[in-house]
C-alpha positions as CSV (number, residue, x, y, z in Angstrom):
1,M,-28.4,17.7,-32.6
2,V,-26.1,14.8,-31.9
3,I,-22.5,14.6,-33.1
4,D,-20.2,11.7,-32.6
5,K,-17.8,9.3,-34.3
6,I,-19.3,6.4,-36.3
7,E,-17.6,3.8,-34.1
8,N,-19.9,5.1,-31.3
9,A,-23.1,4.7,-33.4
10,S,-24.4,1.9,-31.2
11,L,-24.8,4.4,-28.3
12,Y,-27.7,5.9,-30.3
13,Y,-29.6,2.7,-31.2
14,G,-32.0,3.6,-28.3
15,L,-33.4,6.4,-30.5
16,G,-35.5,3.7,-32.1
17,P,-35.4,0.8,-34.6
18,R,-35.2,3.1,-37.6
19,F,-32.3,5.0,-36.2
20,Q,-30.5,1.7,-35.4
21,K,-31.0,0.4,-38.9
22,A,-29.8,3.6,-40.5
23,L,-26.8,3.8,-38.3
24,E,-25.9,0.1,-38.9
25,W,-26.3,0.7,-42.6
26,L,-23.9,3.8,-42.4
27,Q,-21.4,1.7,-40.6
28,T,-21.4,-1.2,-43.1
29,V,-22.1,0.3,-46.5
30,D,-19.2,0.7,-49.0
31,P,-19.6,4.2,-50.5
32,N,-17.6,3.0,-53.5
33,T,-20.6,0.8,-54.5
34,L,-23.0,3.8,-54.6
35,T,-23.6,6.4,-57.3
36,S,-23.4,10.1,-56.1
37,G,-26.9,11.6,-55.9
38,Q,-28.8,8.4,-56.4
39,R,-31.4,7.5,-53.8
40,V,-30.7,4.2,-52.0
41,E,-33.7,2.5,-50.4
42,V,-32.6,1.2,-47.0
43,E,-36.1,0.4,-45.7
44,G,-38.5,1.9,-48.3
45,S,-39.7,5.4,-47.5
46,D,-39.0,4.9,-43.8
47,I,-35.2,5.0,-44.3
48,Y,-33.4,6.0,-47.5
49,A,-30.0,7.5,-48.2
50,F,-27.9,9.4,-50.7
51,L,-24.2,9.6,-51.3
52,F,-22.9,13.2,-52.1
53,D,-19.6,13.9,-53.8
54,V,-19.6,17.7,-53.8
55,D,-17.3,20.6,-53.0
56,T,-17.8,22.6,-49.9
57,L,-19.1,26.2,-50.3
58,P,-18.2,29.5,-48.7
59,A,-20.4,30.2,-45.7
60,E,-22.2,33.0,-47.4
61,A,-23.4,30.6,-50.1
62,C,-24.9,28.1,-47.6
63,K,-28.4,28.2,-46.3
64,L,-29.9,26.8,-43.1
65,E,-32.4,24.0,-43.8
66,C,-34.9,22.0,-41.8
67,H,-37.1,19.0,-42.4
68,K,-40.5,18.2,-40.9
69,N,-41.0,14.5,-41.5
70,Y,-37.4,13.1,-41.5
71,A,-34.3,13.3,-39.3
72,D,-31.0,13.5,-41.1
73,I,-28.0,11.5,-40.2
74,Q,-25.1,13.1,-42.0
75,Y,-21.9,11.0,-42.1
76,L,-18.7,12.4,-43.5
77,V,-16.7,9.8,-45.4
78,S,-13.9,12.0,-46.7
79,G,-12.8,15.6,-46.8
80,L,-13.4,18.3,-44.2
81,E,-16.5,20.4,-43.9
82,G,-18.4,22.6,-41.6
83,A,-21.9,22.1,-40.4
84,G,-23.7,25.3,-39.7
85,Y,-26.3,25.4,-36.9
86,A,-28.7,28.1,-35.9
87,L,-28.1,29.9,-32.6
88,P,-30.8,29.2,-30.0
89,D,-33.4,32.0,-29.9
90,A,-31.9,33.9,-32.8
91,P,-34.7,35.5,-35.0
92,L,-35.4,33.5,-38.1
93,E,-36.0,34.8,-41.5
94,Q,-37.9,32.4,-43.8
95,L,-36.3,32.2,-47.3
96,T,-38.6,29.6,-48.8
97,E,-42.0,28.0,-48.3
98,Y,-42.0,24.5,-47.0
99,D,-41.5,22.0,-49.9
100,A,-43.5,18.9,-48.9
101,A,-42.2,16.8,-51.8
102,G,-38.6,17.4,-50.8
103,D,-39.4,17.8,-47.1
104,I,-37.2,20.9,-46.9
105,Q,-37.5,24.6,-46.0
106,F,-34.7,27.2,-45.9
107,Y,-34.1,30.0,-43.4
108,T,-31.4,32.5,-42.5
109,T,-30.4,33.7,-39.0
110,Q,-27.3,33.9,-36.9
111,W,-25.4,30.7,-36.9
112,D,-22.2,29.0,-35.9
113,T,-20.2,26.2,-37.5
114,L,-19.0,22.8,-36.2
115,T,-16.0,21.2,-37.9
116,I,-16.9,17.8,-39.3
117,R,-14.0,15.4,-39.9
118,P,-14.1,12.0,-41.7
119,G,-15.7,9.3,-39.6
120,T,-18.0,11.8,-37.9
121,F,-21.8,11.7,-38.1
122,Y,-24.4,14.1,-36.8
123,I,-28.1,13.7,-36.4
124,V,-30.5,16.6,-36.9
125,W,-34.2,16.8,-36.0
126,P,-36.9,19.1,-37.4
127,Q,-36.0,21.8,-34.8
128,D,-32.3,21.7,-35.8
129,L,-31.7,24.2,-38.5
130,H,-28.5,23.1,-40.2
131,A,-26.3,24.1,-43.1
132,P,-24.2,21.2,-44.5
133,R,-21.3,21.7,-46.9
134,V,-19.7,24.8,-45.3
135,A,-16.1,25.3,-46.4
136,M,-13.8,25.7,-43.4
137,E,-11.0,27.7,-45.0
138,Q,-11.4,27.2,-48.7
139,P,-13.8,24.9,-50.8
140,V,-12.6,21.3,-50.9
141,P,-14.2,18.1,-52.2
142,V,-16.1,16.0,-49.7
143,R,-17.9,12.7,-49.7
144,R,-20.9,12.5,-47.4
145,L,-23.6,9.9,-46.8
146,V,-27.0,11.2,-45.7
147,A,-29.6,8.8,-44.3
148,K,-33.1,10.1,-44.0
149,V,-35.1,8.6,-41.1
150,K,-38.8,9.0,-41.0
151,L,-40.0,10.3,-37.7
152,N,-43.7,9.1,-37.7
C-alpha cells in the first residue's frame, strides 16, 4: 500500500506507464464533469475509473476487499473517510468467492484504519486487503475517484 498527497503523484510514475497515466488523469480531471458511478475509460480496459458520491459507513458495515487483476488508486476529493487495511499475518476468513467479472473478493480479519483526507490518494495491490468508505466518527458524505490499473 502507498499513501500520499496528490501533489506528490509524480514520485510514483516509476511504477509504470499505466500508473503514471492514471495518476496524471487523477491530477487533472474535473470531478464535476463526471457522473457518480459511471465508468470512465481512461485507456480502455487497461485503465478506467469511477467517481463515487457516497456516505461513509460504520466500520462494522465495511468489508475488506481485494482484487487480482487490477490495482486501485483511490483519491479522496472531499469529505473524510477511513481506509481499513488487514493486519499482517492476521488469519483471514473468506466471505465470498472471487468474482472474476467484478475482479473482487471479500474477506474479514483483524484490521486497522488510516484516516484519509481530501487531496490524499492511496494505491492498493492484490495482496492489500482494504476497506474503503469507513466512517471515522459518524457517517458523512464523501466524493472519491477510483482508478483501476490493470497489472498484466
